[in-house]
N, C-alpha and C positions, 0 to 999 in steps of 0.2 A: 424536415429535412434534417438529419443528423451530421456534425461536424465532427473533427477529431482533432484532438490535442494530446501531445506526448509529454511526459514528465521523465527525465532521467538522471541519474546520479551515478558516479564511480568510486566515491570515497564514503566510508562508513557513517561519517558524520552527515554528509549530503543525503545519504540513503535514509538515515532516518528522519529527515527534514521533509521528505517527499509527502507523507501525509498532512503535514501542516501546509504545505504548498497547494497540495490539491484542495484541501478545505477553503484555504483563503481565496484562491481562483474562483471557487464555485459560489462563495458569497459575492465576491467582486463582479461576476458574471450574470449572475442568478439565472443559474442552469441547473437543469437536471442531468444526472449522468445516466445514461440508458444502459451503457455497459462500460466494463472497465477490466482491462486485461494486465496482468503483472507478468513479467518476464524477466529471468535473471541469469546471467552468463558470466564467465571468466576468462581471462587471458593471462599472460604471464605476469601481469603487472596490476590489473585492476578488477574488479568485480562490479558489473553494471546491473542495476536495476532499473527497469523502465516500466512506466505505467501508460498504457494508451487508452485514453478516454474517448468515448463516443456520447457526445452530448447535444443538447437542443436548449434554446432558451424557454424558461419557464415562469409563470407568474407564482407557482407554489415554491414553498420552501425548498431549499438545495436538498437534493437526494440521490442516492448512489444505487443504482440496480445493479445487482449481481446473482447470477444464477437463480433469477426468477423471484429475487427477494429485494425488498427496498432497505435501505441502511443509511442511517443519519450522518455517519463520520468514518474517517479512515485513521489508522494508526500504523506506523512502519516502525519495525525493531530489526536490527541487522549487526551482525558481529563477524569479524574474522578472526579474532584471537580466542585460543581455546577457553581462557579465563573469562573473558566477554560473552562467549557463547554459552558457558556455564551458567551465567549469572542472568541471562535473559529471563528467564522464568519469573525470577524475583522483581523484574522491571514492568513487567505486564500485568496490569489492573485485570482480577479474576474475569473471566469471560461468563456471561450470562448463556447458560446452555442451549435456551431457544431463541435469544433475540441477537448474538454475537456470532460472527464467523471467522476463523484462523484461516489464512492460507499460508502454507510454509513451503519455502524454496531453499534449494541449497545448489552451490556450485562450487568448483574446487580449481585453483591453479597448481603449479609445481609446489607452492609452500604453503599454501593457506585453503582452508575451507570456509567458505561464507554461507552463513545462515541469515536468511530473513524470514521473519512472520510479519504478515499483514493482516491487521485486525480490522474487520469491519463491524462496528458498533450500532445498536438501536434497531436491529430489524422488527418488523411487524410482530406483535404481541399474539 
């Protein structure tokens, strides 16, 4: 039986820590993520990123299933200021073309545009 866990954050620094929080939670709970959904939205003051995790206990090493492929870890990069968005590419470790997956989300409020890139690492070879 699958269970559901939701992670969310509204501030840039908190959004970037979601990947680490998910990884720590996976290790602590010895679970396999069977599906993970990311959503981002904005209002007049905040940009909210949420990760909804569908998981089950597992005796296997922690894993993340996304779009039919198994990954080992998740990283989150997020920025609202133009100069920070421009520098995001420099902060992301290069992607392996067949083993990694990038999910790009964008949302806006009246003043800022928020760009978030979720990177799933270590898909099956």
